[in-house]
N, C-alpha and C positions, 0 to 999 in steps of 0.2 A: 225508918228509911227503907225503901224497897230496893230491888236489884238495879234500878236505874242509877242509883248513886254509888254502885260498886261495893256497897257495904263497908266503906272505909271509915274509920274513926276520924274524928276531927284532926286536922293537920297540926303538928306540933308548932307552936308559935303563932297560930291563927287566933282571931278573936272568937270567944265562945258563942256558939249558936249561929254564926253567919256562914251559911252553906250556900252552895249553888242551887239552882232550881231543881225541884223534884219533878216527878212525872206530870203533876198537875200545873206546873209553871209557877207555883207559889214559892215565894222566898220567905221562909220563916225568919222572924226577927225576935230578938230577946235571948236571954241566957238559956242555955241548955244545961240541965243538971249533969254534973260530972265532967264538964268540958275542961279543956286545958286552959292555962293562963292566957290572958289576952295578948294579942299581937295586932298587927295592922289589919284593918278591915278591908274586905274587897269592895271595890266600887260597884254598887248594885246596878247602876245602869249599864255598865260595861260587862257585868258578869251574868247577863241574861242567858248566855249559852255556855256557861262554864260548868265543869265538874271537877271535883278534887282529884289530884294526882294519885295514882296507885302507889302503895308502899312497895318499894323495890329494895333489893339488898344494897347495902352501902359499900359497893365495890366500884372502883374507878373504871370507867369505860375504856375500851381499847387497851386494856392491860396496864393502865396507869394514866395519871394526869399530871402534867408538869406543873400545874398550879399548886399541887401539894408541896412540891419542892420549894416553892416561893412563899409559902406561908399562907396561901389562900384558905379561908374558912369554908367548911361544908356544913350544911344543916343536918342535924340528926333527924331520924324519921324519914319521910319521903325525900328522895335524893333529887335535888335540882341541879341542873347544869346551867349556871348563870354566867352571863358575860357582863361583868361590871364595867361601866364606863367611868371616866374620871369624874363625872358629875355626881356619882353615887347611886343613881337609879339603875335598875336593871330590869330586863324583860325575860321571862321564862320561855323555854321552848314550847312549841305548840303541843298541847295535850290531845288525846284522842277525841275529846268532845269539843275542842275549841281552844281559844287563846285567852289568857288572862294576864294581867300585869299586876305586879306588886308595887307598893310604895317604896320609898327610900328606906334602906336598912337603918338609917339613923332613927326612924320612928319606932323601931322595935326595942324592947328592953335589952340591955347589955348581956343579961344572962341567957337570953334566947338565942341570939346570934353573936358569936365572938366578933370582935373587931377584925377587919381585914386590913392589915397594914399594906401600905403602898409597896408593890414589889420593888425590890432593890434592882437597880440596873446591873446587867452582867459586867463583871470586872473585865477590863480590856485584856485580851490574851496577847502575850508577847509574840510578835511576828517571828515565825520560824525562819531561821537563816537559810538562804538558798543553798541547795546542795551543789557543791563544786565537784567537777569531774576530777577523778584521781588518776594519776599515772600508773598506780599499782606498784610502784617501786620507789626506792629512795633516789630521787633524781640527782641530788648532790653527790652521793657516793657513785652513782652510775657515771656521771660526767667526769668525776675525778679519776675513776678507774679507766674510762675510755681515753682520756688525755694521756694517762701514763702508758697505756698499751700503745697508743699512737706514737709516742716519743720513742719507745723501744723499737717499734717496727721501722720507723723512718731512719733512726740511727743505724740499725743493722742493715737496712736495705741499701742505703746509699754510701756506706763506708766499705764494708766487706760483704760480698754476696754470700760467702760461705757461712758467715755468722747468721744471716737470715735463714739459711737452710737449717741451721741448728735450732732456731726459734720455731720453725715449722715442725721439726721432729719432736721438740719438747711439748708443743701444743697437742700433737697427735697422741703421744704417750699419755698425757694427762686426760685427754678426751676419752681414750680407750679405758683408762682406769675408772672414770666416772660411769661410763656406759656399762661395763661389766659389773661394777659394784651394784648399780641399780637393778640390773637383771637378776642378780643373785638375791638381793634383798626382797624384791617384790614378786618375782616369779620362780625363784629357786633354780634358775638357769646358771650353770657354772661354765661360762665361756673361759677357756684358758688364757689368763692374762699374760703370762711370760712369753709364749710364742707370739702373741699378738703385739706386745710392746716391742720385742726385738725385731720381728718381721716388719712392723709398721715403720720404725725408724729407718730400717734398711731400705724399705720401699721408697721413702722420700729421697734418700741419698742416691739410690739407683736411678730415680727419675731425673735428678739433677745432672748426674754424671753420664748416663747412657740414654736418656730420653724415654720415649714411650716404650721401647723394647725392654729397657732395664726395669721399668715399672711393672710391666706384665710378668716378667720372669720372677721378680720379687713377690708379686701377689700370689703366683702359683706355689712358690716355695713356702710362703707363709701359711697358705691353706693346708699344705701337706704337713707342716709342723703342728698345726692345730689338731689334725686327725691323729697323729702319732702321740702327741702329748696327752691327749684325753684317754688313751688306752691304758695309762698307768693307774686309772681309777676304776671302780666297779662299773659294769656295763649299764646299769640302770640310768636312764637319762642321757645315754651317749649321743643319740641322734639329735636331740634338741640342743645339747651343749655344743656340738661341733657345728651345727647349722647356725647357731647364734654367733659362734666364733668367726665363721667365714663371712657372715653378714657384717660383723663389726670390722673385719679387715677391709672389706670393700668400702663400707660406708665412711670410715674415718681416714685411714692412711692412704688408700688408693686414690680417693678423690682429692685429697690434699696434695698428692704428688703432682697434679697439674699446675699448682702454684709454683713448685720448684721448676717445672718444665718451662713455664713462662719466663722464669728468671734467666734461662740459658741464652736468650736472645741478646743481641748487642744493646738494645734499649730495654733489656729485661726489667730493670728497676722501674722504668716508666710504665711498662705494661702491668706490672704487679700493683703499682700505685693506682693506675686507672681501674684495675679490677677491684681493689679495696675501696676506692672512692665511690665507684658506682654502686657497690653493694650497700655501703653505709648510707649513701644518699637515698637509695631506694627504700631502705628501712625507715629512714628519717621522714621521707615524704609520706610513706604509708601511715606512720604514727601521727604526724602533724595534721594531715588532712582527715584521717579517720577519727582522731580525737575531737576535732572541731566540727566536722560535718557528717561524720559517719552515722547512718541510720539503717542501712540495709546490710544484714549479715552476709558475709561471704561464705563461710562454712561453719554454721553454728554448732554442728555436732562435733567438729574437730577443734576449732579455736573460736569461741564465742566473741572474742574481742576484735576480730578482724572484720572489716566491712568492705563493701564494693567501692565505696568512696575512697577508702584508704588505698585500695589497689590502684585506682585511677591516679591518686596522688603519687604513688610509687612509680608508676609508668611515666607520669609527666616529669617528675623531678629527674628520674634516671635518663630519660631521653634528652632533656636539655643539657645535663652535665655530660652525657655521652657525646653529643654533638660537639661541645666545646673541647673535650679531651681529644677526640679524633682529629679535630681541625688544628689544634694548637699544641698538643702534647705528643701524640704518636706520629712519627715520621711517615710520610706518604699516605696518611689517613685523610678522609674527607668527612664533612659534617653529616651527610646522609648515612654514611656507615655508622657514625656515632648514634644516630637516631635508632637504627636497627639494633645496635649493640645495647643501648639503654633499654629498649623494649625487652630484649631477651634477658637481660640481667634482672629487670623487675619481675618478670614471670618466673624465672628459675629461683630467685631469692624467695619469692612468696611460696612457691611449691616446697622449697627446702624447709622453710619455717613451718609450713603445715605438716610436712613429713615428720619432723621431730615432735610437733605437737601431738600427732597421732601416737607416736611411741610413748610420750609422757602420759597421755590419757589412758593408754592401755596399761601402763605401769601404775597409774593412780598417783602421780606426783606432779608438782608444779615446776620444779627446776631439777636439772640433772646434778647439780652440786651447789656448793656455797662458797667456792673459792674466790669469786669475784663479787664483792659487795655491790649491790644495786643491779647486778647482771645475772646472778646465779652461778652456774659453773662454766667451764671452758666450752662444753658442748652447747650451752645456750647461746654462745657467741659464734660458734662454728656452724650452726644449723643452716643459715642462709649462705654462708661462704662456701661450704663444701660442694653443694651441687652447682654453684655458679662458676666455680673454677674451670671445669672442663668446657663449659659453654663459652666463656671468655677466651680461653686458650684456642679453641677451634675457630671462633669467628676472627680473632686477630690473625691466625695463620691464613685464613681464607682472604682477608682484606689486605694485609700488608706483608704476608709471608712469615716464615719461621725466624727470620733475622739472623 
């Protein structure tokens, strides 16, 4: 055999002596000494332009063949990539010298080519359950705690105003404890809690008794007490400790004082109720619309869960409820004033929520505390109320007077 036949030995499983044409076009017939056992013969008329396939390594192409996983048989020796039809016949891929076809595998001895069992159909995969959106909290506990807090607020607000002032003072002290505890745990900042708690409670009472003037005086005295109290400890970290203390005094008790100042009006209970209702409605509208339709992030680096659609929901809900409250609840109020009031509450409540989210992200925590199941801590409920209180107080004074 010359170079035109590629010097390949007889293919395993082929009939001895039946080769493709040589350089002279002759097709030798008859047994060749030392040939392999007989297999299917090539069809001589169709093999006029054929040559034997070269021997290649027995390695699956493209890094593997899925037919191996299904039990498909491969020939030893020259590697064929066959596509077997259900009828049993198969056609080999085109060789460099032309195309040839083999007969049915059933004509070959069983020892030459193993039986290729019919591939088993893939087992049906169980359909994955659709992912449900999660609220991220225990809604049952959150609703129960919310209803309980609402009952306490209503009972104290409409029975004795002074009791409600006490509720505000307690909430302020607990909120200060949560904030200062997280600052010390996460940042090593020791804001003095004792002057903050005493000064914060006094600030709320002063705002209720003496109005804005009393609130500002109490704020100044609280800041001075923080500076003096911190002097009893080593000077290292003094500046950051007193700075955090003054910030905490303004952020929690001073802003909460505006709720007590609202209460001093003749219809103070209705004003406070309007303030609380609008803030809760704004949060609820933001959550409901954002959870259902939210796609565009509002401030992903601060609070990834908030969306622009949620903000629109907060504005819409708060404006509708604000118009109703100003028209039917607040004396001398009008519906268009309620629209403006609702818009302002939605914006301030959202900014307040983002502000506390920024603090918590800086501290590396999710909640300020665990006192309220399903809500977190007291500060996690005051985040939107605190910055909204001075906004509502001011707008109500402008719209209907101080009362």
